[in-house]
C-alpha positions as CSV (number, residue, x, y, z in Angstrom):
1,M,33.1,30.9,-13.2
2,G,33.0,32.6,-9.9
3,K,33.2,31.1,-6.5
4,G,29.9,29.4,-5.5
5,N,28.7,28.8,-9.1
6,I,29.5,25.1,-8.9
7,K,26.4,23.1,-7.8
8,R,27.1,20.1,-5.7
9,R,25.4,17.0,-7.1
10,E,24.1,14.5,-4.5
11,P,25.3,11.0,-5.3
12,D,22.6,8.4,-6.3
13,R,24.8,5.3,-6.3
14,G,27.3,3.8,-4.0
15,P,27.7,1.3,-1.1
16,N,26.4,3.8,1.5
17,I,23.4,5.2,-0.4
18,Q,20.0,4.0,0.8
19,P,17.1,3.7,-1.8
20,P,14.3,6.2,-1.2
21,S,11.6,4.9,1.1
22,G,8.2,4.2,-0.6
23,G,9.8,4.4,-4.0
24,G,8.0,1.4,-5.3
25,G,11.0,-1.0,-5.1
26,S,10.7,-4.7,-4.4
27,T,9.7,-5.7,-0.9
28,E,10.7,-9.3,-1.3
29,H,13.6,-9.0,1.1
30,E,11.6,-7.2,3.8
31,R,10.2,-9.0,6.7
32,I,6.4,-9.8,6.6
33,R,4.2,-7.3,8.5
34,F,0.5,-7.8,9.3
35,S,-2.5,-5.5,9.4
36,F,-6.0,-6.2,10.7
37,V,-7.6,-3.0,9.5
38,D,-10.0,-4.8,7.2
39,F,-10.4,-7.9,9.4
40,C,-13.9,-9.3,9.6
41,R,-14.6,-10.4,13.2
42,D,-17.6,-12.5,12.1
43,C,-15.3,-15.4,11.4
44,L,-14.6,-15.9,15.1
45,D,-16.5,-16.6,18.3
46,D,-15.6,-16.5,21.9
47,S,-14.8,-20.3,22.1
48,Q,-11.8,-20.1,19.8
49,H,-9.1,-19.0,22.3
50,D,-6.7,-21.8,21.2
51,D,-7.1,-20.7,17.6
52,L,-6.2,-17.1,18.6
53,R,-3.2,-18.2,20.7
54,Q,-1.9,-20.2,17.7
55,L,-2.6,-17.4,15.4
56,V,-0.4,-15.1,17.4
57,E,2.4,-17.7,17.4
58,K,2.1,-18.0,13.6
59,L,2.2,-14.2,13.2
60,K,5.3,-14.0,15.3
61,E,7.0,-16.8,13.3
62,L,6.0,-15.3,9.9
63,S,7.1,-11.8,11.0
64,S,10.6,-13.1,11.4
65,I,11.1,-14.1,7.7
66,T,11.1,-12.2,4.5
67,W,8.6,-12.5,1.6
68,A,11.3,-14.2,-0.5
69,Q,11.8,-16.8,2.2
70,S,8.0,-17.4,2.5
71,R,7.7,-17.7,-1.3
72,C,10.2,-20.6,-1.2
73,A,8.5,-22.3,1.8
74,P,5.7,-25.0,1.5
75,R,2.2,-23.6,1.4
76,H,1.2,-25.6,4.5
77,G,4.3,-24.3,6.4
78,L,5.6,-20.8,6.3
79,G,4.5,-20.3,2.6
80,S,1.2,-19.2,1.2
81,E,-1.1,-20.0,-1.7
82,E,-3.1,-17.7,-4.0
83,I,-6.9,-17.8,-3.8
84,P,-8.9,-16.5,-6.7
85,K,-11.4,-13.8,-5.6
86,S,-14.2,-15.7,-7.3
87,D,-13.5,-18.7,-5.0
88,L,-14.0,-16.7,-1.8
89,R,-17.3,-17.1,0.0
90,F,-17.3,-14.1,2.3
91,P,-17.9,-10.4,1.7
92,I,-14.9,-8.6,0.3
93,P,-14.8,-4.8,0.2
94,A,-15.3,-3.7,-3.4
95,Q,-12.1,-1.7,-3.5
96,L,-10.0,-4.8,-2.9
97,K,-9.2,-6.5,-6.1
98,G,-6.6,-9.0,-5.0
99,P,-4.7,-11.1,-5.5
100,F,-5.7,-12.9,-2.3
101,R,-3.5,-15.2,-0.4
102,S,-3.8,-17.8,2.4
103,F,-1.3,-18.5,5.1
104,R,-2.0,-21.5,7.4
105,F,-2.2,-21.3,11.2
106,C,-3.6,-23.6,14.0
107,G,-2.9,-26.8,12.0
108,L,-4.1,-26.1,8.4
109,K,-6.7,-23.3,9.1
110,P,-6.3,-20.6,6.5
111,M,-5.7,-16.9,7.3
112,I,-6.9,-15.1,4.1
113,G,-5.9,-11.7,3.0
114,Y,-3.9,-9.7,0.5
115,R,-0.4,-8.3,0.2
116,D,0.4,-4.6,-0.1
117,G,4.1,-4.1,-0.2
118,S,5.6,-5.8,2.8
119,T,2.3,-5.9,4.7
120,F,-0.2,-8.8,4.6
121,H,-3.7,-7.5,5.4
122,V,-5.7,-10.2,7.2
123,L,-9.4,-10.3,6.1
124,W,-10.6,-13.6,7.3
125,L,-9.7,-16.5,9.5
126,D,-11.2,-19.7,8.0
127,V,-11.6,-21.6,11.2
128,N,-14.4,-23.8,9.8
129,F,-12.9,-24.3,6.3
130,A,-15.9,-22.6,4.7
131,A,-14.3,-19.5,3.1
132,Y,-13.5,-21.3,-0.1
133,D,-13.4,-24.8,-1.6
134,H,-10.4,-26.6,-0.2
135,G,-11.0,-29.3,-2.8
């Protein structure tokens, strides 16, 4: 073998090796992120300024914890609950299959959406408790 014929192999394991981004790994230990791309504004009116202020406070609080921490928290605290798509009473884009989840803000008002990786996509704020049967 002549000089330069040895191919250097990049290490794939070790304490200083980072997993590839977007590689489909678990996002349980990532902080929760939020998106309002598919948000329906019809669920709010101009009189709900206090709800919006408390929503921002809840988003900030939830953004400081991981999905794993949220999963262990009470559903009426920093946790969430799963809502079957068939129970939802507002229009959902056909391409969204779920599962759908609800975080609580402003008391017990649900913020409904779905998780995609570490991001929670907010679809609806149930300020009147009419988006699904709260039984």
